[in-house]
RODO-2510 file (C-alpha; in nm, 4 decimals, decimal comma):
residues 407
     n   res          X          Y          Z
     1     m     0,2800     6,2144    -1,6638
     2     k     0,5912     6,2622    -1,7981
     3     l     0,7669     6,0980    -2,1010
     4     q     0,9871     5,8789    -1,8730
     5     e     0,6827     5,7308    -1,6841
     6     y     0,5753     5,6479    -2,0478
     7     k     0,8498     5,4763    -2,1226
     8     k     0,8601     5,2765    -1,7779
     9     l     0,5326     5,1371    -1,8723
    10     m     0,6526     5,0446    -2,1993
    11     t     0,9754     4,8645    -2,0276
    12     v     0,6846     4,7063    -1,8129
    13     a     0,5073     4,5648    -2,1168
    14     f     0,8306     4,3924    -2,2769
    15     v     0,9363     4,2672    -1,9338
    16     n     0,6140     4,0903    -1,8590
    17     n     0,6104     3,9485    -2,2384
    18     t     0,9720     3,8020    -2,2339
    19     r     1,1498     3,5262    -2,0809
    20     h     1,5528     3,5919    -2,0833
    21     r     1,4858     3,8734    -2,3415
    22     f     1,3242     3,6589    -2,5694
    23     a     0,9521     3,6597    -2,6140
    24     d     0,8224     3,3118    -2,8047
    25     w     0,5057     3,2994    -3,0278
    26     r     0,3361     3,2225    -2,7299
    27     d     0,4312     3,5716    -2,5655
    28     c     0,4660     3,7628    -2,8386
    29     g     0,1173     3,8105    -2,9246
    30     g     0,0513     3,9758    -2,5615
    31     l     0,3629     4,1749    -2,5771
    32     c     0,1997     4,3770    -2,9288
    33     m    -0,1472     4,3833    -2,7893
    34     d     0,0349     4,5376    -2,4607
    35     v     0,2698     4,7810    -2,5969
    36     t     0,0123     4,8857    -2,8966
    37     e    -0,2715     4,9793    -2,6107
    38     g    -0,0071     5,1570    -2,4513
    39     l     0,1052     5,3500    -2,7659
    40     e    -0,2410     5,4138    -2,8239
    41     g    -0,3347     5,5549    -2,4771
    42     a     0,0003     5,7633    -2,4751
    43     k    -0,1806     5,9006    -2,7980
    44     e    -0,4851     6,0218    -2,6705
    45     a    -0,3279     6,1804    -2,3424
    46     l    -0,0200     6,3431    -2,5132
    47     c    -0,2184     6,4696    -2,8234
    48     s    -0,5103     6,6427    -2,5957
    49     e    -0,2248     6,8312    -2,3775
    50     n    -0,0473     6,9239    -2,7409
    51     r     0,2774     6,7122    -2,6397
    52     y     0,3298     6,5905    -3,0280
    53     a     0,7107     6,6064    -2,9424
    54     d     0,6792     6,3725    -2,6373
    55     l     0,4613     6,1521    -2,7945
    56     f     0,7006     6,1310    -3,1102
    57     s     0,9905     6,0487    -2,8729
    58     l     0,7986     5,7643    -2,6943
    59     c     0,7163     5,6196    -3,0684
    60     n     1,0817     5,6250    -3,1565
    61     w     1,1847     5,4699    -2,8436
    62     t     0,9663     5,2352    -2,8568
    63     y     1,0286     5,1433    -3,2180
    64     e     1,3693     5,0835    -3,1693
    65     k     1,3267     4,8955    -2,8634
    66     w     1,0739     4,6685    -3,0240
    67     g     1,3734     4,6200    -3,3013
    68     n     1,6293     4,5105    -3,0717
    69     t     1,4031     4,2605    -2,8859
    70     d     1,4485     3,9066    -2,9655
    71     k     1,1401     3,7576    -3,0555
    72     d     0,8961     3,5167    -3,2440
    73     d     0,6982     3,7101    -3,4175
    74     s     0,5988     3,4761    -3,6880
    75     n     0,2287     3,5736    -3,6457
    76     g     0,2791     3,9337    -3,7955
    77     e     0,3123     4,0994    -3,4719
    78     t     0,5852     4,3195    -3,6053
    79     q     0,4012     4,4285    -3,8798
    80     e     0,0814     4,4889    -3,6592
    81     f     0,3155     4,6731    -3,4179
    82     c     0,4944     4,8776    -3,7163
    83     a     0,1303     4,9779    -3,8306
    84     c     0,0531     5,1231    -3,4959
    85     v     0,3782     5,3371    -3,4844
    86     y     0,3285     5,4485    -3,8724
    87     d    -0,0509     5,5465    -3,8087
    88     i     0,0657     5,7413    -3,4801
    89     w     0,3488     5,9225    -3,6945
    90     e     0,0519     6,0190    -3,8923
    91     s    -0,1365     6,1885    -3,6533
    92     i     0,1485     6,3751    -3,5211
    93     y     0,2390     6,4783    -3,8876
    94     l    -0,1171     6,6069    -3,9455
    95     d    -0,1870     6,7432    -3,6252
    96     g     0,1118     6,8224    -3,4485
    97     e     0,3394     7,0526    -3,6949
    98     a     0,2743     7,3636    -3,4681
    99     y     0,4457     7,1909    -3,1453
   100     l     0,7113     6,9710    -3,3383
   101     s     0,8218     7,0867    -3,6952
   102     h     0,8127     6,8578    -3,9906
   103     d     1,1827     6,9260    -4,0390
   104     k     1,2371     6,7942    -3,7108
   105     m     1,0404     6,4799    -3,7768
   106     l     1,2322     6,3919    -4,0958
   107     e     1,5764     6,4532    -3,9254
   108     t     1,4974     6,2557    -3,6214
   109     l     1,3438     5,9671    -3,8893
   110     l     1,6254     5,9848    -4,0747
   111     e     1,8493     5,9277    -3,7327
   112     l     1,6439     5,6085    -3,7133
   113     l     1,8175     5,5135    -4,0251
   114     d     2,1520     5,4349    -3,9403
   115     g     2,1196     5,0440    -3,8866
   116     r     1,9857     5,0788    -3,5236
   117     v     1,6461     4,8760    -3,6261
   118     i     1,6154     4,5665    -3,8317
   119     d     1,5583     4,5992    -4,2046
   120     y     1,1659     4,5216    -4,2620
   121     m     1,1441     4,7774    -3,9924
   122     e     1,3630     5,0425    -4,1934
   123     d     1,1485     4,9881    -4,4917
   124     e     0,8321     5,1046    -4,2953
   125     i     1,0467     5,4238    -4,1771
   126     y     1,1468     5,4878    -4,5778
   127     d     0,7646     5,4514    -4,6820
   128     f     0,6713     5,7133    -4,4253
   129     i     0,9388     5,9659    -4,5526
   130     l     0,9094     5,9073    -4,9269
   131     k     0,5257     5,9519    -4,8406
   132     h     0,5516     6,3131    -4,6779
   133     f     0,7832     6,5801    -4,6447
   134     k     0,7302     6,6943    -4,9977
   135     s     0,8656     7,0703    -4,9445
   136     d     1,1679     7,1788    -5,1576
   137     d     1,4367     7,1732    -4,8944
   138     q     1,2959     6,8183    -4,7681
   139     l     1,2977     6,6551    -5,0771
   140     t     1,6741     6,8283    -5,1623
   141     r     1,7101     6,6747    -4,7766
   142     k     1,5929     6,3584    -4,8815
   143     e     1,8041     6,3124    -5,1891
   144     e     2,1158     6,4000    -5,0158
   145     f     2,0774     6,1224    -4,7582
   146     l     2,0077     5,8446    -5,0208
   147     l     2,2956     5,9517    -5,2325
   148     g     2,5022     5,9103    -4,8975
   149     v     2,3190     5,5766    -4,8189
   150     m     2,4016     5,4374    -5,1884
   151     d     2,7715     5,5718    -5,1783
   152     e     2,8100     5,3762    -4,8404
   153     i     2,6535     5,0761    -4,9602
   154     k     2,8750     5,0464    -5,3041
   155     r     3,1623     5,0961    -5,0984
   156     e     3,0781     4,7975    -4,8853
   157     m     2,9362     4,5825    -5,1952
   158     p     3,2967     4,4331    -5,2805
   159     e     3,3071     4,2267    -4,9478
   160     r     2,9128     4,1791    -4,9217
   161     e     2,7538     4,0977    -5,2467
   162     v     2,4432     4,0796    -5,0392
   163     l     2,4237     4,4181    -5,0331
   164     q     2,3567     4,4534    -5,4206
   165     y     1,9522     4,4113    -5,3357
   166     s     1,9831     4,6663    -5,0658
   167     l     2,1235     4,9043    -5,3379
   168     y     1,8307     4,8470    -5,5746
   169     v     1,5975     4,9260    -5,3114
   170     k     1,7419     5,2523    -5,2296
   171     e     1,8097     5,3307    -5,5982
   172     d     1,3886     5,3112    -5,6358
   173     y     1,3630     5,5483    -5,3323
   174     y     1,6174     5,7562    -5,4738
   175     a     1,3724     5,7826    -5,8218
   176     r     1,0959     5,8405    -5,6431
   177     v     1,2312     6,1601    -5,4619
   178     l     1,3724     6,2296    -5,8276
   179     a     0,9986     6,2486    -5,9391
   180     d     0,8820     6,4221    -5,6608
   181     q     1,0744     6,7090    -5,7386
   182     r     0,9612     6,6903    -6,0928
   183     r     1,3165     6,6408    -6,2440
   184     p     1,3630     6,5974    -6,6205
   185     i     1,2047     6,2678    -6,7093
   186     q     1,5122     6,2106    -6,9266
   187     e     1,7240     6,2367    -6,6163
   188     i     1,4864     5,9514    -6,4396
   189     r     1,4604     5,7112    -6,7298
   190     d     1,8527     5,7460    -6,7599
   191     f     1,9083     5,6485    -6,3661
   192     l     1,6256     5,3971    -6,3758
   193     n     1,7499     5,2093    -6,7264
   194     t     2,1132     5,1275    -6,5938
   195     r     1,9720     4,7844    -6,4918
   196     d     1,7259     4,6001    -6,6424
   197     r     1,5226     4,5238    -6,3615
   198     y     1,1233     4,4418    -6,2848
   199     t     1,1129     4,6873    -6,0330
   200     n     1,2977     4,9509    -6,2567
   201     k     1,0353     4,8944    -6,5347
   202     e     0,7250     4,9180    -6,3322
   203     l     0,8489     5,2524    -6,0936
   204     l     0,9703     5,4000    -6,4422
   205     a     0,6082     5,3196    -6,5887
   206     q     0,4418     5,4692    -6,2855
   207     i     0,6660     5,7885    -6,2867
   208     e     0,6003     5,8173    -6,6717
   209     k     0,1995     5,7861    -6,5993
   210     e     0,2416     6,0504    -6,3360
   211     y     0,4444     6,3047    -6,5695
   212     g     0,1290     6,2445    -6,7863
   213     n     0,3590     6,0690    -7,0521
   214     y     0,0806     5,7992    -7,1327
   215     e     0,2051     5,6523    -7,4589
   216     e     0,5476     5,5734    -7,2589
   217     a     0,3834     5,4326    -6,9706
   218     i     0,1285     5,2045    -7,1830
   219     a     0,4517     5,0768    -7,3827
   220     l     0,6335     4,9957    -7,0178
   221     y     0,3320     4,8407    -6,8939
   222     k     0,2565     4,5987    -7,1997
   223     s     0,6409     4,5060    -7,2135
   224     q     0,5513     4,3836    -6,8359
   225     i     0,2458     4,1942    -6,9397
   226     e     0,4187     4,0350    -7,2051
   227     g     0,7551     3,9394    -6,9799
   228     r     0,5301     3,7961    -6,7220
   229     p     0,1842     3,6955    -6,8136
   230     d     0,0820     3,5348    -6,5187
   231     s    -0,1830     3,6876    -6,3086
   232     y     0,0169     3,7746    -6,0204
   233     w     0,2409     3,9902    -6,1985
   234     s     0,0054     4,1227    -6,4802
   235     d    -0,2762     4,2373    -6,2455
   236     a    -0,1294     4,5723    -6,1378
   237     p     0,0132     4,6742    -6,5273
   238     r    -0,3395     4,5563    -6,6340
   239     k    -0,5039     4,7911    -6,3939
   240     a    -0,2769     5,1211    -6,4442
   241     l    -0,3505     5,0419    -6,8136
   242     m    -0,7331     5,0423    -6,7458
   243     e    -0,6850     5,3799    -6,5162
   244     i    -0,4657     5,5232    -6,8339
   245     y    -0,7205     5,4141    -7,1152
   246     m    -1,0114     5,5469    -6,8747
   247     l    -0,7918     5,9032    -6,8516
   248     q    -0,7323     5,8976    -7,2528
   249     g    -1,1381     5,8375    -7,3028
   250     d    -0,9951     5,5067    -7,4853
   251     i    -1,2996     5,3227    -7,4285
   252     e    -1,2249     5,0401    -7,6266
   253     a    -0,8721     4,9676    -7,5008
   254     y    -1,0213     4,9725    -7,1538
   255     n    -1,2689     4,7368    -7,2463
   256     g    -0,9855     4,5032    -7,3957
   257     e    -0,7893     4,4727    -7,0654
   258     l    -1,1683     4,4758    -6,8753
   259     y    -1,2091     4,1194    -7,0401
   260     n    -0,8189     4,0143    -7,0019
   261     m    -0,8843     4,0904    -6,6387
   262     m    -1,2387     3,9022    -6,6161
   263     c    -1,0775     3,5922    -6,7708
   264     a    -0,7640     3,6285    -6,5141
   265     h    -1,0096     3,6468    -6,2041
   266     t    -1,3239     3,4206    -6,2720
   267     g    -1,3671     3,3654    -5,9289
   268     d    -1,4225     3,7351    -5,8871
   269     d    -1,7885     3,8890    -6,0220
   270     r    -1,6717     4,2338    -6,0037
   271     y    -1,5115     4,2285    -6,3778
   272     y    -1,7499     3,9881    -6,5043
   273     l    -2,0572     4,2093    -6,4061
   274     e    -1,8977     4,5260    -6,5481
   275     y    -1,7983     4,3440    -6,8718
   276     k    -2,1321     4,1775    -6,8849
   277     a    -2,2975     4,5389    -6,8577
   278     l    -2,1422     4,6493    -7,1793
   279     f    -2,3803     4,4599    -7,3997
   280     t    -2,7521     4,4588    -7,4546
   281     e    -2,9698     4,1650    -7,3619
   282     e    -2,9573     4,0358    -7,6894
   283     e    -2,5725     4,1002    -7,7490
   284     w    -2,4946     3,8857    -7,4527
   285     k    -2,6277     3,5855    -7,5472
   286     e    -2,4127     3,5784    -7,8338
   287     e    -2,1087     3,7021    -7,6059
   288     w    -2,1928     3,4254    -7,3550
   289     d    -2,1743     3,1797    -7,5969
   290     r    -1,8577     3,2546    -7,7460
   291     l    -1,7331     3,2846    -7,3515
   292     l    -1,8876     2,9460    -7,3434
   293     d    -1,6744     2,7963    -7,6125
   294     h    -1,3868     3,0118    -7,4975
   295     f    -1,3702     2,8022    -7,1475
   296     k    -1,4936     2,4829    -7,3004
   297     d    -1,2102     2,2740    -7,1959
   298     r    -1,1733     2,4255    -6,8658
   299     l    -1,5647     2,4911    -6,7537
   300     s    -1,5031     2,4554    -6,3912
   301     a    -1,3156     2,7599    -6,3358
   302     i    -1,6220     2,9853    -6,4500
   303     n    -1,8647     2,8174    -6,1904
   304     l    -1,9235     3,1600    -6,0538
   305     w    -2,0451     3,2880    -6,3877
   306     l    -2,2317     3,0112    -6,4808
   307     s    -2,4282     3,0781    -6,1156
   308     i    -2,4790     3,4174    -6,2483
   309     e    -2,6357     3,2640    -6,5648
   310     g    -2,8222     3,0174    -6,3567
   311     r    -2,6249     2,7461    -6,5874
   312     y    -2,6632     2,5161    -6,2729
   313     d    -2,6717     2,1933    -6,5316
   314     i    -2,2975     2,3039    -6,6000
   315     i    -2,1709     2,3425    -6,2480
   316     m    -2,3472     2,0198    -6,1639
   317     d    -2,1571     1,8481    -6,4508
   318     n    -1,8454     2,0149    -6,3401
   319     a    -1,9065     1,8804    -5,9668
   320     e    -1,9138     1,5036    -6,0728
   321     p    -1,7594     1,2643    -6,0332
   322     d    -1,6114     1,3591    -5,6696
   323     n    -1,5745     1,7510    -5,6449
   324     e    -1,7065     1,7887    -5,3159
   325     y    -1,5877     2,2099    -5,3205
   326     v    -1,8316     2,2697    -5,5871
   327     i    -2,1451     2,1008    -5,3704
   328     d    -2,0181     2,2902    -5,0652
   329     t    -2,0249     2,6175    -5,2565
   330     y    -2,3685     2,5659    -5,4973
   331     g    -2,4989     2,2766    -5,2863
   332     k    -2,8308     2,4645    -5,2022
   333     k    -2,9446     2,5272    -5,5646
   334     l    -2,7717     2,2073    -5,6433
   335     f    -2,9629     1,9618    -5,4182
   336     k    -3,3120     2,1174    -5,5498
   337     l    -3,1995     2,0681    -5,9106
   338     y    -3,0371     1,7434    -5,8462
   339     p    -3,0506     1,5633    -5,5146
   340     d    -2,9432     1,2185    -5,6248
   341     r    -2,6378     1,3568    -5,8463
   342     c    -2,5667     1,5530    -5,5498
   343     l    -2,5411     1,2613    -5,3232
   344     r    -2,3426     1,0635    -5,5429
   345     v    -2,0421     1,3270    -5,5617
   346     l    -2,0254     1,3329    -5,1550
   347     a    -2,0253     0,9226    -5,1615
   348     s    -1,7638     0,9463    -5,4433
   349     a    -1,5504     1,2220    -5,2721
   350     a    -1,6077     1,0188    -4,9763
   351     d    -1,4728     0,7020    -5,1147
   352     r    -1,1742     0,8935    -5,2623
   353     q    -1,0962     1,0488    -4,9024
   354     a    -1,1201     0,6792    -4,7501
   355     q    -0,8733     0,5260    -5,0070
   356     s    -0,6007     0,7861    -4,9189
   357     s    -0,6544     0,8792    -4,5792
   358     k    -0,3536     0,8213    -4,3537
   359     n    -0,4135     0,9309    -3,9919
   360     r    -0,7186     1,0417    -3,7655
   361     r    -0,7368     1,3825    -3,8954
   362     d    -0,7986     1,2383    -4,2549
   363     y    -1,0582     1,0149    -4,0704
   364     k    -1,2109     1,3131    -3,9361
   365     y    -1,2657     1,4953    -4,2691
   366     i    -1,4637     1,1682    -4,3859
   367     a    -1,6766     1,1582    -4,0897
   368     k    -1,7331     1,5339    -4,2117
   369     t    -1,8120     1,4623    -4,5342
   370     l    -2,0838     1,1735    -4,4160
   371     k    -2,2565     1,4059    -4,2045
   372     k    -2,2924     1,6435    -4,5211
   373     i    -2,4362     1,3777    -4,6747
   374     s    -2,6789     1,2769    -4,3825
   375     s    -2,8011     1,5889    -4,3374
   376     h    -2,9956     1,5473    -4,6748
   377     p    -3,3073     1,3415    -4,7492
   378     g    -3,2080     1,0213    -4,8245
   379     g    -2,8805     1,0595    -4,6921
   380     k    -2,8712     0,9220    -4,3919
   381     e    -2,9274     0,5772    -4,5342
   382     l    -2,6119     0,6214    -4,7620
   383     a    -2,3737     0,7671    -4,4769
   384     t    -2,4578     0,4348    -4,2980
   385     e    -2,3885     0,2064    -4,5747
   386     l    -2,0455     0,4303    -4,6538
   387     a    -1,9297     0,3349    -4,2897
   388     v    -2,0331    -0,0013    -4,2916
   389     k    -1,8298    -0,0440    -4,6250
   390     y    -1,5432     0,1601    -4,4782
   391     r    -1,5532    -0,0550    -4,1631
   392     a    -1,5269    -0,3525    -4,3672
   393     e    -1,2511    -0,2477    -4,6104
   394     y    -1,0127    -0,0986    -4,3859
   395     p    -1,0492    -0,3338    -4,0458
   396     r    -0,7201    -0,2401    -3,9117
   397     r    -0,7698     0,1229    -3,9101
   398     t    -0,9210     0,1756    -3,5555
   399     a    -0,9094     0,5398    -3,5522
   400     m    -1,1271     0,5650    -3,8960
   401     i    -1,3512     0,3056    -3,7144
   402     d    -1,3262     0,5159    -3,4210
   403     e    -1,4460     0,8394    -3,5730
   404     l    -1,7377     0,6482    -3,7959
   405     k    -1,8402     0,4949    -3,4717
   406     i    -2,1525     0,7485    -3,5068
   407     f    -2,3079     0,6099    -3,8571
***
C-alpha cells in the first residue's frame, strides 16, 4: 500500500471520530484507538518491507495532524498517542538506519519543533532527540539548534514574560547536551548556576554523578533534601544518594538513607524488609522496640509493619473507634482475633456516615457498610438494628430509607 493510502486511512479515522472538526471526550478515546491501531498496523506492514522512511513520514504527519485537531483529551489520549508514536520512532531508530539515516531523522524531528505542534507534544520530541543521536556531529547540531531556540525566546521575552519558563526548560535541555558532549564540568556548573532554580540543581547533581564527581553530587542532593524534605520532593535525591553510596561502598550511609526512605514510605514493604534484613533476630527485637517508640504518636501509619510483625493487637487499637478502612485491609485476621471489636468499629463507622450523609451516594455507602457488618457472624442482627435506628432518627431522608430497605 502506498504512503498516501495510509494517510487516507488516518484521515478517515480523524473524520469518523470528530464532529465539526472537534473530538469531545466521548469520541476522543475512539479517535486514539483507531489512530494508534492504524499506526501499529502500518508499522508491521512497512517494517516488513523495509519502508522505514515511509513509516517515519506517516508517523510525523499523523503527529502533526493530532496536534492540530481540536479535542477533549482529558482522559489522557494525547499521552497514549504520543507513546505509540515514540515507540515507533524507537523502532525506526534501532532497526531502520540502513534505510533512513539518523542524521535525516534528527533534521526532520528538529523541523517539527517549529511551533507546528502544541507544547507538551513538543516535549516528547525533545525527549526523544535528547535520548538519541549521540554522535559528535549530531550533538553539535543539537547544541546549535538549542542555542538558536534560546536566543529566539530571549528576543521575545520583553513582550511575553510567560516565555521565561520555556527558556528554563530549554536551558535544561542545553545543559544535557553539554554533558553528552563531555564538556568541562565547570562550564556546565557555570551555566546551570546562573539561576537559583530547583531543577537546575537537580540536573547539575545528575550530571555531577554521571561525571563521577560523587562528593559534589552528594552535597547537591543533600541540599535538595534539606530545602524540600517532603517525600514528594526528597524521594528522587534520596534514591540517587543510595545509588552513589552503593557505588562508593559506603554501607553505613546507604543504610541511613534506606532508613529515611522506609520511614517516609511506611505503606511500602520493600524498604522495611530490606532494612529488617540488616539485623539478626536478636538485634531486630531491640530495633523493633525503638521503631515502635519512634512512631508511638502515629502508630496507624505503620499498620503494614505491624501486620508483618504480627502485632494485630495494635492494629485493632488503630482501627478504633470507627476506622473501617483498617478493617477493610486487615479484617480477615482481625475478625478471627477480635470479632466483637471489629463489628463495633464498623457500627461506629456507619453511625458517623449516617450523621454526615447528605445524598443518595452517601446512603449507598451506609448500605455498603451494613452489608459488611451482616456478612460476619452476629452481624445480620446488628445491621438490622442500625437500619431501624437510622430510619427512626432520619425519617425525612426518604432516599436513605429506600437504600436501607433490605435490612
